[in-house]
C-alpha positions as CSV (number, residue, x, y, z in Angstrom):
1,X,68.6,168.7,121.3
2,X,65.2,170.2,122.2
3,X,64.5,171.6,125.6
4,X,61.7,169.1,126.1
5,X,64.1,166.1,125.4
6,X,66.8,167.6,127.6
7,X,64.2,167.8,130.5
8,X,63.2,164.2,130.0
9,X,66.8,163.0,130.0
10,X,67.5,164.9,133.2
11,X,64.4,163.4,134.9
12,X,65.5,159.9,133.9
13,X,69.0,160.5,135.3
14,X,67.8,161.6,138.7
15,X,67.5,159.0,141.5
16,X,63.9,157.9,142.2
17,X,62.3,159.4,145.3
18,X,59.7,157.7,147.4
19,X,57.1,160.0,148.9
20,X,55.1,158.8,152.0
21,X,51.5,159.6,152.4
22,X,50.7,161.7,155.4
23,X,48.6,160.1,158.2
24,X,47.4,161.8,161.4
25,X,46.1,160.1,164.6
26,X,44.7,161.2,167.9
27,X,44.7,159.2,171.1
28,X,44.3,158.9,174.8
29,X,46.7,157.7,177.5
30,X,47.3,154.4,175.5
31,X,49.0,156.6,172.9
32,X,50.4,159.2,175.2
33,X,52.2,156.9,177.6
34,X,53.6,154.9,174.7
35,X,55.0,158.2,173.2
36,X,56.5,159.1,176.6
37,X,58.2,155.7,177.0
38,X,59.1,155.2,173.3
39,X,57.4,151.8,173.1
40,X,53.9,150.4,172.8
41,X,51.0,151.5,170.7
42,X,52.0,154.8,169.0
43,X,55.6,153.7,167.9
44,X,54.3,150.3,166.7
45,X,51.4,152.0,164.8
46,X,53.9,154.3,163.1
47,X,56.1,151.4,162.2
48,X,53.3,149.4,160.7
49,X,52.0,152.4,158.7
50,X,55.5,153.2,157.4
51,X,55.6,149.7,155.9
52,X,52.4,150.6,154.1
53,X,53.7,153.9,152.8
54,X,52.4,156.3,155.4
55,X,54.2,158.8,157.6
56,X,52.4,159.2,160.9
57,X,52.0,162.1,163.3
58,X,50.1,161.3,166.5
59,X,48.6,163.7,169.0
60,X,47.7,162.3,172.4
61,X,46.1,163.6,175.6
62,X,45.9,161.6,178.8
63,X,42.4,161.2,180.1
64,X,40.8,162.3,176.8
65,X,37.6,160.9,175.3
66,X,35.8,161.8,172.0
67,X,34.1,164.8,173.5
68,X,37.3,166.4,174.6
69,X,38.6,166.5,171.0
70,X,35.2,167.7,169.7
71,X,34.0,170.5,172.0
72,X,34.8,174.1,172.8
73,X,38.0,174.1,174.9
74,X,36.8,177.1,176.9
75,X,33.8,175.1,178.1
76,X,35.6,171.8,178.8
77,X,36.1,171.3,182.6
78,X,37.6,167.8,182.1
79,X,41.1,167.2,183.3
80,X,43.0,166.5,180.1
81,X,46.8,166.2,180.2
82,X,49.5,166.7,177.6
83,X,53.3,166.9,178.2
84,X,52.8,170.4,179.6
85,X,49.7,172.3,180.5
86,X,49.1,175.9,181.2
87,X,45.9,177.9,181.7
88,X,46.1,178.9,178.0
89,X,47.5,175.9,176.2
90,X,48.3,172.2,176.2
91,X,51.4,170.7,174.7
92,X,50.0,167.3,173.5
93,X,52.2,164.2,173.5
94,X,53.4,164.0,169.9
95,X,54.9,161.2,167.9
96,X,56.3,162.6,164.7
97,X,57.3,166.1,163.5
98,X,55.0,168.8,165.0
99,X,55.2,171.7,167.4
100,X,51.5,172.2,167.6
101,X,50.2,173.6,170.9
102,X,46.5,173.3,171.6
103,X,44.8,176.6,172.4
104,X,42.5,176.5,175.5
105,X,41.3,180.1,175.0
106,X,39.5,179.6,171.7
107,X,36.1,178.0,170.9
108,X,37.8,176.1,168.1
109,X,37.9,172.3,169.0
110,X,41.2,170.5,169.3
111,X,40.4,168.3,166.2
112,X,39.8,171.5,164.2
113,X,43.0,173.0,165.5
114,X,44.9,169.9,164.3
115,X,43.4,170.1,160.8
116,X,44.1,173.9,160.6
117,X,47.7,173.3,161.7
118,X,48.1,170.8,158.8
119,X,46.0,172.8,156.3
120,X,48.9,173.2,153.8
121,X,49.6,169.4,153.7
122,X,47.8,166.7,151.9
123,X,46.4,164.5,154.7
124,X,45.8,161.1,153.3
125,X,44.5,159.3,156.4
126,X,43.1,159.9,159.9
127,X,43.0,157.3,162.7
128,X,41.3,157.6,166.1
129,X,42.6,155.7,169.1
130,X,40.0,156.4,171.9
131,X,37.7,154.4,174.1
132,X,38.9,153.4,177.6
133,X,38.0,156.7,179.1
134,X,34.6,156.6,177.4
135,X,33.4,153.2,178.7
136,X,31.3,154.7,181.5
137,X,29.9,157.8,179.6
138,X,26.4,157.3,178.2
139,X,26.9,159.9,175.5
140,X,30.4,158.8,174.4
141,X,29.4,156.7,171.4
142,X,27.4,159.6,170.0
143,X,30.3,161.9,170.6
144,X,32.6,159.6,168.7
145,X,30.1,159.6,165.9
146,X,30.1,163.4,165.9
147,X,33.9,163.4,165.9
148,X,33.9,161.2,162.8
149,X,31.4,163.6,161.1
150,X,33.9,166.5,161.7
151,X,36.7,164.5,160.2
152,X,34.9,163.3,157.1
153,X,33.4,166.7,156.4
154,X,36.7,168.5,156.3
155,X,37.1,170.6,153.1
156,X,40.2,168.5,152.3
157,X,39.0,165.3,153.9
158,X,41.4,162.5,154.4
159,X,41.0,159.7,151.9
160,X,41.2,157.1,154.7
161,X,39.6,157.2,158.2
162,X,39.6,154.5,160.8
163,X,38.8,154.0,164.5
164,X,41.2,151.8,166.5
165,X,38.9,150.7,169.3
166,X,40.0,149.4,172.7
167,X,41.5,145.9,172.7
168,X,41.7,143.3,175.4
169,X,42.5,143.8,179.0
170,X,45.0,141.4,180.4
171,X,43.7,139.6,183.5
172,X,46.2,139.7,186.4
173,X,46.2,138.7,190.0
174,X,46.5,142.3,191.0
175,X,44.0,144.3,189.0
176,X,44.8,148.0,189.0
177,X,41.7,148.8,186.9
178,X,39.0,146.6,188.2
179,X,36.1,148.6,186.7
180,X,37.5,148.3,183.2
181,X,36.5,144.9,181.9
182,X,36.5,143.2,178.5
183,X,32.7,142.9,178.7
184,X,32.4,146.7,179.1
185,X,34.9,147.2,176.2
186,X,32.8,144.9,173.9
187,X,29.6,146.6,174.9
188,X,31.1,150.0,174.1
189,X,32.3,148.8,170.7
190,X,28.8,147.6,169.8
191,X,27.2,150.9,170.8
192,X,29.7,152.8,168.7
193,X,29.0,150.5,165.8
194,X,25.3,151.1,166.2
195,X,25.6,154.9,166.0
196,X,28.0,154.9,163.1
197,X,25.8,152.5,161.1
198,X,22.7,154.4,161.9
199,X,24.3,157.6,160.6
200,X,25.7,156.0,157.5
201,X,29.3,156.6,158.7
202,X,30.5,153.0,159.2
203,X,31.9,152.6,155.7
204,X,33.3,156.2,155.8
205,X,35.3,155.4,159.0
206,X,35.5,151.7,159.7
207,X,35.8,150.2,163.2
208,X,39.2,148.5,163.5
209,X,38.2,146.3,166.4
210,X,40.5,143.5,167.6
211,X,38.2,142.0,170.3
212,X,37.9,138.6,168.7
213,X,38.8,135.2,170.2
214,X,41.5,134.8,167.5
215,X,43.3,138.0,168.5
216,X,43.0,137.1,172.2
217,X,44.7,133.8,171.5
218,X,47.5,135.6,169.7
219,X,48.0,138.0,172.6
220,X,48.1,135.2,175.2
221,X,50.2,132.8,173.1
222,X,52.8,130.9,175.2
223,X,51.5,132.7,178.3
224,X,53.4,135.8,177.4
225,X,52.3,139.1,178.8
226,X,50.9,141.6,176.3
227,X,50.5,144.6,178.7
228,X,52.6,146.5,181.2
229,X,49.9,146.6,183.9
230,X,46.9,144.9,182.5
231,X,45.7,147.9,180.5
232,X,48.5,149.5,178.7
233,X,50.1,147.4,175.9
234,X,53.7,146.5,175.8
235,X,55.7,146.3,172.6
236,X,54.8,142.7,171.9
237,X,51.1,143.3,172.6
238,X,51.0,146.5,170.7
239,X,52.6,144.9,167.6
240,X,49.9,142.3,167.5
241,X,47.1,144.8,168.2
242,X,48.2,147.2,165.5
243,X,48.8,144.5,162.9
244,X,45.4,142.9,163.5
245,X,43.6,146.2,163.6
246,X,45.0,147.4,160.3
247,X,43.9,144.1,158.7
248,X,40.4,145.3,159.2
249,X,40.7,148.4,157.0
250,X,40.3,147.9,153.2
251,X,42.6,150.8,152.4
252,X,45.4,150.4,154.9
């Protein structure tokens, strides 16, 4: 028996192994608090992506917007929170397997630090979950466009990029976030769409927006609640949000 034939027979006798594609995501408090509680957006996103053959690692910072992930950390005076913060580093909220600590003493942006941490891995997709903190910032849509530029211009760029934009606010008798409205969310989404389209990036990193009447009806079906406080999605709402968002991406 030849060596080549022996190798072939050995391969055929081994059990088949399924390899998951690697996906990264970054997020704000919507992701961070869901990671902390073990339910809501990030766990449901990981669950949906797993069904599509992706293994997800999420990094989240409370209070973060696009600019916080993009700029020089030494020049960022914004209050951005991880699980643990020190003057020199931030431990982001993490869903998945990672011990990355974000360095606050370097000029290298947080998004660059994430890609450098994973430089020896094949990153197949990158998702961005940001928006609510940027609703009132004039330059936020431009910052998000610039964040996308950094992602798609990586030396080993992800095959798939997508932006999971803010979804509906749930109207309640006691409104804990009166200045955040669905109208403001919709306006922000259109401004982001404009800047990405103008820069030729809309196809590179599609908007996975769920602010449609059809999705709103699904979320409100049978008068069931879809958030914990009007803003942060519960498990039921997050499952619908994630499922409908991923439908918008041709490669997910």
